[in-house]
TORKOL-4160 file (C-alpha; in steps of 0.2 Angstrom, whole numbers, padded with zeros to 4 digits, m for minus):
171
<pt num="1" X="m0163" Y="0096" Z="m0287"/>
<pt num="2" X="m0172" Y="0080" Z="m0282"/>
<pt num="3" X="m0174" Y="0078" Z="m0263"/>
<pt num="4" X="m0174" Y="0061" Z="m0254"/>
<pt num="5" X="m0191" Y="0057" Z="m0245"/>
<pt num="6" X="m0181" Y="0051" Z="m0230"/>
<pt num="7" X="m0165" Y="0044" Z="m0222"/>
<pt num="8" X="m0163" Y="0028" Z="m0212"/>
<pt num="9" X="m0150" Y="0028" Z="m0199"/>
<pt num="10" X="m0144" Y="0010" Z="m0193"/>
<pt num="11" X="m0138" Y="0011" Z="m0175"/>
<pt num="12" X="m0139" Y="m0008" Z="m0173"/>
<pt num="13" X="m0123" Y="m0015" Z="m0166"/>
<pt num="14" X="m0110" Y="m0002" Z="m0159"/>
<pt num="15" X="m0109" Y="0014" Z="m0169"/>
<pt num="16" X="m0097" Y="0026" Z="m0162"/>
<pt num="17" X="m0092" Y="0044" Z="m0165"/>
<pt num="18" X="m0107" Y="0049" Z="m0176"/>
<pt num="19" X="m0119" Y="0058" Z="m0164"/>
<pt num="20" X="m0115" Y="0075" Z="m0173"/>
<pt num="21" X="m0127" Y="0069" Z="m0187"/>
<pt num="22" X="m0141" Y="0074" Z="m0174"/>
<pt num="23" X="m0136" Y="0092" Z="m0178"/>
<pt num="24" X="m0144" Y="0090" Z="m0196"/>
<pt num="25" X="m0160" Y="0085" Z="m0188"/>
<pt num="26" X="m0163" Y="0099" Z="m0176"/>
<pt num="27" X="m0167" Y="0118" Z="m0177"/>
<pt num="28" X="m0163" Y="0122" Z="m0159"/>
<pt num="29" X="m0149" Y="0115" Z="m0147"/>
<pt num="30" X="m0152" Y="0099" Z="m0138"/>
<pt num="31" X="m0144" Y="0090" Z="m0124"/>
<pt num="32" X="m0140" Y="0072" Z="m0119"/>
<pt num="33" X="m0147" Y="0065" Z="m0103"/>
<pt num="34" X="m0137" Y="0068" Z="m0088"/>
<pt num="35" X="m0124" Y="0055" Z="m0083"/>
<pt num="36" X="m0122" Y="0054" Z="m0065"/>
<pt num="37" X="m0105" Y="0050" Z="m0059"/>
<pt num="38" X="m0104" Y="0046" Z="m0041"/>
<pt num="39" X="m0092" Y="0057" Z="m0030"/>
<pt num="40" X="m0084" Y="0046" Z="m0018"/>
<pt num="41" X="m0071" Y="0053" Z="m0006"/>
<pt num="42" X="m0072" Y="0040" Z="0008"/>
<pt num="43" X="m0067" Y="0022" Z="0009"/>
<pt num="44" X="m0079" Y="0008" Z="0005"/>
<pt num="45" X="m0091" Y="0020" Z="m0004"/>
<pt num="46" X="m0097" Y="0027" Z="0013"/>
<pt num="47" X="m0105" Y="0044" Z="0014"/>
<pt num="48" X="m0106" Y="0047" Z="m0005"/>
<pt num="49" X="m0105" Y="0066" Z="m0007"/>
<pt num="50" X="m0116" Y="0067" Z="m0023"/>
<pt num="51" X="m0115" Y="0065" Z="m0042"/>
<pt num="52" X="m0105" Y="0075" Z="m0055"/>
<pt num="53" X="m0118" Y="0078" Z="m0069"/>
<pt num="54" X="m0107" Y="0090" Z="m0078"/>
<pt num="55" X="m0103" Y="0078" Z="m0093"/>
<pt num="56" X="m0116" Y="0081" Z="m0106"/>
<pt num="57" X="m0117" Y="0083" Z="m0124"/>
<pt num="58" X="m0124" Y="0099" Z="m0131"/>
<pt num="59" X="m0128" Y="0098" Z="m0149"/>
<pt num="60" X="m0132" Y="0113" Z="m0160"/>
<pt num="61" X="m0140" Y="0114" Z="m0177"/>
<pt num="62" X="m0130" Y="0111" Z="m0193"/>
<pt num="63" X="m0132" Y="0114" Z="m0211"/>
<pt num="64" X="m0139" Y="0106" Z="m0221"/>
<pt num="65" X="m0155" Y="0101" Z="m0211"/>
<pt num="66" X="m0162" Y="0085" Z="m0216"/>
<pt num="67" X="m0179" Y="0089" Z="m0223"/>
<pt num="68" X="m0186" Y="0071" Z="m0226"/>
<pt num="69" X="m0192" Y="0059" Z="m0213"/>
<pt num="70" X="m0179" Y="0051" Z="m0202"/>
<pt num="71" X="m0180" Y="0034" Z="m0196"/>
<pt num="72" X="m0168" Y="0025" Z="m0184"/>
<pt num="73" X="m0166" Y="0006" Z="m0183"/>
<pt num="74" X="m0162" Y="m0001" Z="m0165"/>
<pt num="75" X="m0160" Y="m0018" Z="m0157"/>
<pt num="76" X="m0153" Y="m0025" Z="m0141"/>
<pt num="77" X="m0135" Y="m0023" Z="m0147"/>
<pt num="78" X="m0137" Y="m0004" Z="m0146"/>
<pt num="79" X="m0128" Y="m0001" Z="m0130"/>
<pt num="80" X="m0118" Y="0013" Z="m0120"/>
<pt num="81" X="m0113" Y="0027" Z="m0132"/>
<pt num="82" X="m0127" Y="0023" Z="m0145"/>
<pt num="83" X="m0140" Y="0023" Z="m0131"/>
<pt num="84" X="m0134" Y="0041" Z="m0127"/>
<pt num="85" X="m0137" Y="0045" Z="m0145"/>
<pt num="86" X="m0154" Y="0037" Z="m0146"/>
<pt num="87" X="m0159" Y="0045" Z="m0129"/>
<pt num="88" X="m0159" Y="0062" Z="m0138"/>
<pt num="89" X="m0169" Y="0055" Z="m0153"/>
<pt num="90" X="m0181" Y="0048" Z="m0141"/>
<pt num="91" X="m0183" Y="0063" Z="m0129"/>
<pt num="92" X="m0184" Y="0076" Z="m0143"/>
<pt num="93" X="m0195" Y="0065" Z="m0154"/>
<pt num="94" X="m0183" Y="0068" Z="m0169"/>
<pt num="95" X="m0188" Y="0052" Z="m0178"/>
<pt num="96" X="m0197" Y="0036" Z="m0178"/>
<pt num="97" X="m0187" Y="0022" Z="m0169"/>
<pt num="98" X="m0190" Y="0005" Z="m0178"/>
<pt num="99" X="m0185" Y="m0011" Z="m0170"/>
<pt num="100" X="m0182" Y="m0018" Z="m0153"/>
<pt num="101" X="m0177" Y="m0010" Z="m0136"/>
<pt num="102" X="m0159" Y="m0005" Z="m0134"/>
<pt num="103" X="m0149" Y="m0014" Z="m0121"/>
<pt num="104" X="m0153" Y="m0003" Z="m0106"/>
<pt num="105" X="m0134" Y="m0003" Z="m0101"/>
<pt num="106" X="m0127" Y="0014" Z="m0103"/>
<pt num="107" X="m0112" Y="0022" Z="m0093"/>
<pt num="108" X="m0093" Y="0022" Z="m0093"/>
<pt num="109" X="m0084" Y="0006" Z="m0092"/>
<pt num="110" X="m0073" Y="0003" Z="m0077"/>
<pt num="111" X="m0061" Y="m0012" Z="m0081"/>
<pt num="112" X="m0052" Y="m0021" Z="m0067"/>
<pt num="113" X="m0039" Y="m0035" Z="m0069"/>
<pt num="114" X="m0040" Y="m0049" Z="m0056"/>
<pt num="115" X="m0026" Y="m0060" Z="m0051"/>
<pt num="116" X="m0024" Y="m0073" Z="m0065"/>
<pt num="117" X="m0027" Y="m0061" Z="m0078"/>
<pt num="118" X="m0046" Y="m0061" Z="m0077"/>
<pt num="119" X="m0054" Y="m0045" Z="m0081"/>
<pt num="120" X="m0070" Y="m0038" Z="m0074"/>
<pt num="121" X="m0080" Y="m0023" Z="m0080"/>
<pt num="122" X="m0094" Y="m0013" Z="m0074"/>
<pt num="123" X="m0102" Y="0004" Z="m0076"/>
<pt num="124" X="m0099" Y="0017" Z="m0062"/>
<pt num="125" X="m0112" Y="0029" Z="m0068"/>
<pt num="126" X="m0130" Y="0031" Z="m0064"/>
<pt num="127" X="m0138" Y="0035" Z="m0081"/>
<pt num="128" X="m0156" Y="0042" Z="m0081"/>
<pt num="129" X="m0167" Y="0046" Z="m0095"/>
<pt num="130" X="m0170" Y="0065" Z="m0099"/>
<pt num="131" X="m0186" Y="0065" Z="m0088"/>
<pt num="132" X="m0177" Y="0057" Z="m0074"/>
<pt num="133" X="m0184" Y="0040" Z="m0076"/>
<pt num="134" X="m0174" Y="0023" Z="m0076"/>
<pt num="135" X="m0163" Y="0019" Z="m0091"/>
<pt num="136" X="m0154" Y="0004" Z="m0085"/>
<pt num="137" X="m0163" Y="m0012" Z="m0089"/>
<pt num="138" X="m0176" Y="m0002" Z="m0099"/>
<pt num="139" X="m0166" Y="0006" Z="m0113"/>
<pt num="140" X="m0174" Y="0016" Z="m0127"/>
<pt num="141" X="m0190" Y="0009" Z="m0133"/>
<pt num="142" X="m0195" Y="0009" Z="m0152"/>
<pt num="143" X="m0209" Y="0019" Z="m0158"/>
<pt num="144" X="m0213" Y="0006" Z="m0171"/>
<pt num="145" X="m0208" Y="m0012" Z="m0164"/>
<pt num="146" X="m0202" Y="m0024" Z="m0177"/>
<pt num="147" X="m0191" Y="m0040" Z="m0176"/>
<pt num="148" X="m0181" Y="m0049" Z="m0189"/>
<pt num="149" X="m0186" Y="m0067" Z="m0192"/>
<pt num="150" X="m0177" Y="m0083" Z="m0196"/>
<pt num="151" X="m0188" Y="m0084" Z="m0212"/>
<pt num="152" X="m0182" Y="m0066" Z="m0217"/>
<pt num="153" X="m0164" Y="m0070" Z="m0214"/>
<pt num="154" X="m0166" Y="m0085" Z="m0224"/>
<pt num="155" X="m0173" Y="m0075" Z="m0238"/>
<pt num="156" X="m0160" Y="m0062" Z="m0237"/>
<pt num="157" X="m0172" Y="m0049" Z="m0230"/>
<pt num="158" X="m0170" Y="m0036" Z="m0216"/>
<pt num="159" X="m0188" Y="m0033" Z="m0210"/>
<pt num="160" X="m0183" Y="m0018" Z="m0199"/>
<pt num="161" X="m0175" Y="m0009" Z="m0214"/>
<pt num="162" X="m0191" Y="m0014" Z="m0224"/>
<pt num="163" X="m0202" Y="m0006" Z="m0211"/>
<pt num="164" X="m0192" Y="0009" Z="m0210"/>
<pt num="165" X="m0193" Y="0012" Z="m0229"/>
<pt num="166" X="m0212" Y="0009" Z="m0228"/>
<pt num="167" X="m0213" Y="0023" Z="m0215"/>
<pt num="168" X="m0203" Y="0035" Z="m0227"/>
<pt num="169" X="m0214" Y="0030" Z="m0242"/>
<pt num="170" X="m0230" Y="0032" Z="m0233"/>
<pt num="171" X="m0225" Y="0049" Z="m0225"/>
């Protein structure tokens, strides 16, 4: 049976609910970074008592294991859930990451409706990378930086996808 040389995963935009595919890239369990949810029991956020870090993905290997080279495409639209996904790819070096840095804005959304029907949203989480370093405003950095160009769009090309295919072809 012929085997593919590799697989390109496009995480640009806001994919949701597909992080289980990581199980097909691993041979031992992996975890997401810790999400730090403030534990506030006093008014006005005084004397915060710590963080709840119990919410964490634990992914286990799944069959079949993808044997070819894996490449993920990212850009600044990769945010929140997709950054948790890509944080695993980055930390465990499971694949090349082609494109641009992710948004650097991970965490649960806390919506609030103001008088007049205006809505305000913010994250109530402190999200750190696996190594404890800053995630917010940093995001997941590509291992192979690439950008789309106006000329490429005019020609109907996707330079990130082309770069990913070239990486697979020249394994």
